[in-house]
C-alpha positions in Angstrom: 29.7 -57.3 36.7 28.9 -55.4 39.9 30.7 -58.0 42.0 33.8 -57.8 39.8 34.0 -54.0 39.9 33.1 -53.2 43.5 36.6 -53.4 44.9 38.0 -51.6 42.0 35.6 -48.7 41.9 33.9 -46.7 44.6 31.1 -45.5 42.3 30.3 -41.9 41.6 31.6 -39.2 43.8 29.5 -37.6 46.5 27.4 -34.9 45.0 25.8 -33.5 48.2 27.2 -32.3 51.5 26.3 -32.5 55.2 23.7 -29.8 54.8 21.5 -32.0 52.7 21.6 -34.8 55.3 21.1 -32.7 58.3 18.2 -30.5 57.2 14.5 -30.9 56.7 13.0 -34.4 56.9 16.4 -36.0 56.5 17.6 -34.5 59.8 14.9 -36.2 61.9 15.5 -39.5 60.1 19.2 -39.2 60.7 18.7 -38.4 64.3 16.7 -41.5 65.0 18.9 -43.9 63.0 22.0 -42.5 64.7 20.3 -42.6 68.1 19.9 -46.4 67.9 23.7 -46.8 67.4 24.4 -44.3 70.2 22.4 -46.4 72.6 24.3 -49.6 71.5 27.7 -48.0 71.5 27.4 -46.1 74.8 26.6 -49.3 76.5 29.7 -50.9 75.1 32.0 -48.3 76.6 30.1 -48.2 79.9 30.6 -51.9 80.3 34.3 -52.0 79.3 34.9 -49.2 81.8 33.0 -50.7 84.8 33.8 -54.4 84.2 37.0 -54.5 86.3 34.9 -53.1 89.2 32.1 -55.6 88.5 34.6 -58.5 88.7 36.0 -57.2 92.0 32.5 -57.1 93.4 30.8 -60.3 92.2 33.8 -62.3 90.8 34.1 -64.0 87.4 37.5 -63.0 86.1 37.8 -66.2 84.1 34.6 -65.2 82.3 35.7 -61.6 81.7 35.7 -61.8 77.9 32.3 -63.6 77.9 30.7 -60.2 78.7 31.6 -59.0 75.3 31.3 -62.3 73.5 27.7 -63.1 74.7 26.6 -59.5 74.1 27.9 -59.5 70.6 26.7 -63.1 69.7 23.2 -62.0 70.8 23.6 -58.9 68.7 24.3 -61.1 65.7 21.1 -62.9 66.3 19.2 -59.6 66.7 20.7 -58.2 63.5 19.8 -61.3 61.5 16.2 -61.2 62.8 15.9 -57.4 62.2 14.4 -57.7 58.7 11.6 -59.9 60.1 11.0 -57.5 63.0 10.9 -54.5 60.5 8.5 -56.3 58.2 6.3 -57.3 61.1 6.1 -54.0 63.0 7.5 -51.3 60.7 10.1 -48.7 61.5 8.1 -47.2 64.5 7.4 -50.5 66.2 10.7 -52.2 65.4 12.8 -49.5 67.0 10.6 -49.3 70.0 10.6 -53.1 70.6 14.4 -53.2 70.2 14.9 -50.4 72.7 12.6 -52.0 75.3 14.4 -55.4 74.9 17.7 -53.6 75.5 16.2 -51.9 78.6 15.1 -55.2 80.1 18.6 -56.7 79.6 20.2 -53.7 81.3 17.9 -54.0 84.2 18.8 -57.7 84.7 22.5 -56.7 84.7 21.8 -54.0 87.3 20.2 -56.5 89.6 22.6 -59.4 89.0 24.0 -61.0 92.2 26.6 -63.1 90.3 28.4 -63.2 87.0 26.1 -65.9 85.6 23.0 -63.8 85.8 25.0 -60.7 84.6 25.9 -62.7 81.5 22.2 -63.5 80.9 21.4 -59.8 81.1 24.1 -59.1 78.6 22.7 -61.6 76.2 19.2 -60.0 76.4 20.9 -56.6 75.9 22.7 -57.9 72.9 19.4 -59.0 71.2 18.0 -55.5 71.5 21.3 -53.9 70.5 21.6 -56.1 67.4 18.1 -55.0 66.4 19.0 -51.3 66.8 22.4 -51.6 65.1 21.1 -53.5 62.0 18.0 -51.3 61.6 20.2 -48.2 61.5 22.4 -49.4 58.6 19.7 -51.2 56.7 17.3 -48.2 56.6 20.0 -45.8 55.3 19.4 -47.2 51.8 15.6 -46.9 52.3 15.3 -43.3 53.6 18.2 -41.5 51.9 19.1 -40.9 48.3 22.2 -42.8 47.1 24.5 -39.7 46.9 23.9 -39.3 50.7 24.8 -42.8 51.6 28.5 -42.1 52.4 27.5 -39.2 54.6 24.8 -41.2 56.3 27.2 -44.1 56.8 29.8 -41.8 58.3 27.2 -40.2 60.6 26.1 -43.5 62.0 29.8 -44.6 62.4 30.5 -41.2 64.1 28.0 -42.0 66.8 30.8 -44.2 68.4 32.4 -40.8 69.0 29.4 -39.7 71.1 29.8 -43.0 73.0 33.5 -42.3 73.7 32.4 -39.2 75.6 29.3 -40.5 77.4 30.2 -44.2 78.0 33.4 -43.9 79.9 32.1 -40.9 81.8 29.0 -42.8 83.0 30.8 -46.0 83.7 33.9 -44.4 85.2 32.0 -42.2 87.6 29.7 -44.9 88.8 32.6 -47.4 89.2 34.6 -44.9 91.3 31.5 -44.4 93.5 31.2 -48.1 93.9 27.8 -48.0 92.2 28.3 -49.9 89.0 24.7 -51.2 89.1 23.5 -47.7 88.7 25.4 -47.5 85.4 23.3 -50.3 84.0 20.2 -48.7 85.5 20.9 -45.4 83.7 21.3 -47.3 80.4 17.9 -49.0 81.0 16.3 -45.6 81.5 17.8 -44.1 78.4 16.6 -47.1 76.4 13.0 -46.6 77.6 13.2 -42.9 76.6 14.5 -43.8 73.2 11.6 -46.2 72.7 9.2 -43.4 73.3 11.1 -41.1 70.9 10.9 -43.8 68.2 7.2 -44.1 68.6 6.8 -40.3 68.0 9.3 -39.8 65.2 9.4 -42.8 62.9 6.9 -43.7 60.3 4.2 -46.4 60.6 4.4 -49.8 59.0 2.3 -48.6 56.0 5.2 -46.4 54.8 7.5 -49.4 54.8 5.3 -52.2 53.7 7.1 -55.6 53.4 5.4 -58.9 53.4 6.4 -60.8 56.5 6.2 -64.1 54.8 8.8 -63.0 52.3 11.4 -62.4 55.0 13.1 -65.7 55.6 15.5 -66.4 58.5 18.6 -68.6 58.0 18.0 -70.5 61.2 20.6 -73.2 60.7 23.3 -70.8 59.6 22.7 -68.6 62.6 22.8 -71.5 65.0 26.1 -72.7 63.5 27.6 -69.2 63.6 26.6 -68.8 67.2 27.9 -72.2 68.3 31.3 -71.5 66.5 31.8 -68.3 68.5 30.7 -69.9 71.8 33.1 -72.8 71.1 36.0 -70.3 71.0 34.7 -68.7 74.1 34.4 -72.0 76.0 38.0 -72.7 75.1 39.1 -69.3 76.3 38.0 -69.7 79.9 41.1 -71.7 80.8 44.8 -71.2 80.5 45.0 -74.9 79.5 46.4 -75.2 75.9 44.5 -78.4 75.3 41.1 -76.8 76.1 42.0 -73.8 73.9 42.9 -76.1 71.0 39.6 -78.1 71.5 37.6 -74.9 71.4 39.3 -73.7 68.2 39.0 -77.1 66.6 35.3 -77.3 67.3 34.8 -73.8 66.0 36.6 -74.8 62.8 34.3 -77.8 62.3 31.2 -75.6 62.8 32.6 -73.0 60.4 33.0 -75.6 57.7 29.4 -76.9 58.3 28.2 -73.3 58.0 29.9 -72.9 54.6 28.3 -76.2 53.4 24.8 -75.3 54.7 25.0 -71.7 53.3 26.0 -73.0 49.9 23.1 -75.4 49.7 20.4 -73.4 51.4 17.9 -71.2 49.5 17.7 -68.9 52.6 20.9 -67.0 52.8 22.7 -65.5 55.7 25.0 -63.4 53.5 24.7 -62.1 49.9 25.8 -64.3 46.9 29.6 -64.7 46.6 30.3 -64.0 50.3 32.1 -67.3 50.6 33.8 -67.3 47.2 37.1 -66.0 48.4 38.0 -64.2 45.1 34.8 -62.4 44.8 34.6 -58.6 45.5 32.1 -59.0 48.3 34.2 -61.6 50.1 37.2 -59.3 50.0 35.2 -56.5 51.4 33.9 -58.7 54.3 37.4 -60.0 54.9 38.9 -56.5 55.2 36.0 -55.4 57.4 36.5 -58.4 59.7 40.3 -57.8 60.0 39.8 -54.1 60.9 37.2 -55.0 63.6 39.5 -57.7 65.0 42.2 -55.1 65.4 39.9 -52.8 67.4 38.4 -55.5 69.5 41.5 -56.7 71.3 42.1 -53.3 72.7 38.5 -52.5 73.6 38.1 -55.7 75.6 41.3 -55.7 77.6 42.9 -52.3 77.5 40.8 -50.9 80.5 41.9 -53.9 82.6 45.5 -53.6 81.6 45.6 -49.9 82.3 44.0 -50.3 85.7 46.2 -53.2 86.8 49.5 -52.2 85.2 49.4 -48.4 85.6 46.9 -47.9 88.4 44.7 -45.7 86.3 41.2 -45.0 87.7 38.2 -46.6 85.9 37.3 -43.2 84.5 40.7 -42.5 83.0 41.2 -46.1 81.8 37.8 -45.9 80.1 38.6 -42.7 78.3 42.0 -43.9 77.2 40.5 -47.0 75.7 37.7 -44.9 74.1 40.3 -43.1 72.1 39.9 -45.8 69.5 36.2 -45.0 69.1 37.1 -41.3 68.9 39.6 -41.9 66.3 37.1 -44.0 64.3 34.7 -41.1 64.4 37.3 -38.5 63.3 38.5 -40.7 60.5 35.0 -41.5 59.3 34.0 -37.8 59.1 37.2 -36.7 57.4 37.0 -39.4 54.8 33.3 -39.3 54.0 33.6 -36.7 51.2 36.6 -38.1 49.4 36.8 -38.6 45.7 37.3 -41.9 44.0 41.1 -42.0 43.9 41.4 -40.8 47.5 38.9 -43.4 48.6 41.2 -46.2 47.4 44.1 -44.6 49.4 41.9 -44.3 52.5 40.9 -48.0 52.3 44.6 -48.9 52.1 45.4 -46.6 55.0 43.0 -48.4 57.3 45.1 -51.6 58.0 48.4 -49.7 57.7 47.4 -47.4 60.6 46.0 -50.4 62.5 49.3 -52.3 62.2 51.3 -49.2 63.4 48.9 -48.9 66.4 49.1 -52.6 67.3 52.9 -52.5 67.2 52.7 -49.4 69.4 50.6 -51.2 72.0 53.0 -54.2 72.1 56.0 -51.9 72.7 54.3 -49.3 75.0 51.3 -50.4 76.9 52.9 -53.1 79.1 55.3 -50.4 80.5 53.6 -47.0 80.1 50.1 -45.6 79.6 51.2 -42.3 78.1 52.6 -43.7 74.9 49.5 -46.0 74.5 47.3 -43.0 73.8 48.6 -42.4 70.3 48.6 -46.1 69.5 45.0 -46.5 70.5 43.9 -43.4 68.6 45.8 -44.5 65.5 43.9 -47.8 65.4 40.6 -46.0 65.5 41.5 -43.5 62.8 42.6 -46.3 60.5 39.2 -48.1 60.8 37.4 -44.8 60.5 38.9 -43.6 57.2 38.2 -46.9 55.5 34.9 -47.9 57.1 32.2 -45.7 55.3 33.6 -46.6 51.9 33.7 -50.3 52.6 30.0 -50.2 53.6 29.0 -48.3 50.4 30.9 -50.8 48.3 29.0 -53.7 50.0 25.7 -52.3 48.7 27.2 -51.7 45.2 28.7 -55.2 45.1 25.4 -57.1 45.3 22.5 -57.3 42.9 19.4 -55.3 43.5 17.4 -58.2 44.9 19.9 -58.7 47.7 20.1 -55.1 48.9 18.1 -55.8 52.1 20.3 -58.8 52.8 23.4 -56.6 52.2 22.2 -54.1 54.8 21.7 -56.7 57.5 25.0 -58.4 56.5 27.0 -55.3 57.4 26.0 -55.7 61.0 26.3 -59.5 61.0 29.9 -59.3 59.7 30.9 -56.6 62.2 29.4 -58.2 65.2 30.7 -61.7 64.3 34.2 -60.3 64.0 33.8 -58.5 67.3 32.5 -61.7 69.1 35.2 -63.9 67.6 37.8 -61.3 68.4 36.6 -61.0 72.0 36.7 -64.8 72.4 40.1 -65.1 70.9 41.4 -62.2 73.0 40.1 -63.9 76.1 41.8 -67.2 75.1 45.2 -65.5 74.4 45.1 -63.3 77.5 44.2 -66.2 79.8 46.8 -68.5 78.2 49.3 -65.7 78.3 49.3 -65.3 82.0 46.2 -63.3 83.0 45.0 -66.2 85.2 48.2 -67.9 86.0 50.5 -66.4 87.4 48.0 -63.5 87.4 48.7 -60.2 89.2 50.8 -57.4 87.7 53.4 -59.7 86.1 50.8 -62.1 84.6 48.8 -59.1 83.2 51.9 -57.6 81.7 52.8 -60.9 80.1 49.2 -61.3 78.8 49.4 -57.8 77.2 52.5 -58.7 75.2 51.0 -61.9 73.9 47.6 -60.4 73.1 48.7 -57.4 71.1 51.6 -59.2 69.5 49.4 -62.0 68.1 46.5 -59.6 67.1 49.0 -57.5 65.1 48.6 -60.3 62.5 45.1 -59.0 61.7 46.0 -55.6 60.2 49.0 -57.2 58.6 46.7 -59.5 56.7 44.4 -56.6 56.1 47.1 -54.8 54.1 47.3 -57.7 51.6 43.5 -57.8 51.3 43.3 -54.0 50.8 45.9 -54.2 48.0 43.8 -56.9 46.4 40.7 -54.8 46.5 42.5 -52.0 44.7 43.6 -54.2 41.9 
């Protein structure tokens, strides 16, 4: 019954306000959970801002999108392994371990002499980031009362707004100074400090006792999921249409294999009904994925387009791109206290605003940076107003025994959509002219193709959102 009603109903209205979440013991819990997402998100904006400078220094333009893809693929692995880490070391230990792994990856990036080693560092960073990201969402259900879930979800989502201020500033300043390595070094230092904070603030394992043996890892499904994303990425490194098609074809075969294995396996990657396309949980995951795809195309390539086409500095280009994250934050905070009927409208507004923003990018970004500001912000606001309510509905759409799995699945779905989106964006941009003919004209042509094709994602999202309301 829950699965059938989840898309139709948002559950009871929020009974408590921000004061209940941000006072007393709840305040410290919220601080630490949100802090893990800040660390992950700030790094995303730092890298998107400095990456054009990195490529100028050590090369690797054809692997540009792989920086995002590998980071996010590794984050998927980290998020899927987070229940095991939590059961093994408890909240205190799991957050500290995750932050230290993140720091090691950032240090490797800071010292990388070439793109290959930088990508390895990004992969290590992704593992730690995936741990932090998943633990933040999964523990909301454990440490807060249910009426506070929408507020807590909105707070965690709002941390991307903090990242929009800190990330481009750090990345842009260091890029303009020609010291992009120091940007990664600063992230490593912050991660170490956050590990120390986690050891002081979070409870020990005894307060969250879970039998390690009961936490099973869907190894085969994770492997197939990872290989599918990497297949798309491998196809995206060339402008050759045949290589692109082979990458997509292989990814399709691996996706089918994933569906078969998930259906037959007793150890699940996602909650029951996730691959039954008419189920409530499948609709929620589909809409979440389409919203993330809409954001990803801009986050990965907008800084490059703005710098090449409009001679924006790394700092300015980073902040303009970060408007999507700022819009996400504003939308999430505004919509977090909505009533049931308003929630349904907010969910519908998500893909509609996303579509308007993508059309705006197609029309405006290739020729002007000024008009792109509104389009980028519009996309972020669309995701923000819908996101907290989609997450709450995920928890309500699954049976009680799958609540832990549902918490981890939120991160898995978001990161998988981000990784796939980055890989597809790289494929479309490279095939659209970024590599050949390249230069200003090739970049302009790539922008038209990229945003035009990705506008299909929010368009499909409108149909899914209407189905969720039925």
